C-alpha positions, 0 to 999 in steps of 0.5 A: 499499499502507498500512503501520501505524505502529509504536508509537514512531511513533504516540507521536511523531505524537501528541506532534507533534499535541499540540504543534501544538494547544498552539502554536495556542492559545498563538498565539491567546492572544497575538494576543488579549493584543496586541489587549487591550494595543493597546485599553488603550494607545489608551484609548477610541479604539476602545471602542465596537468592542471592546465590540461584539466582546466582546458578539458573542463573548458572544452566540455563546458562549451556548446559547439552545436545544438539541434533545433527543430531538426536543424543543426545549428553551429554558429555562435549567434544562432546558438545564443539565440536558440538558448535564449529563446528556449529558456525565455519560453520556459520562464515567461510570466503568465497571468492565470485567473483562479476562482476565489479560494 
């Protein structure tokens, strides 16, 4: 049998999930800072390695092409326009008339 959670339980669940995400981000940030600190401490001993890691991360975060309506876009201005349009359509404000509560 499946029971629905009460409002208080839902609030508590959402709070726990938010805490887990927050702690995960903090842990990732601490690990990144520790690696940067070690890099600075060791000077150039591993600079080639760290530069390659940063370059790889930058390449991985880049959007070189995107498919919109079965059309592959590779021009930066068109990609930018498609991304802005996509998110604008998801986050536009709408007025919804609701009956009196």
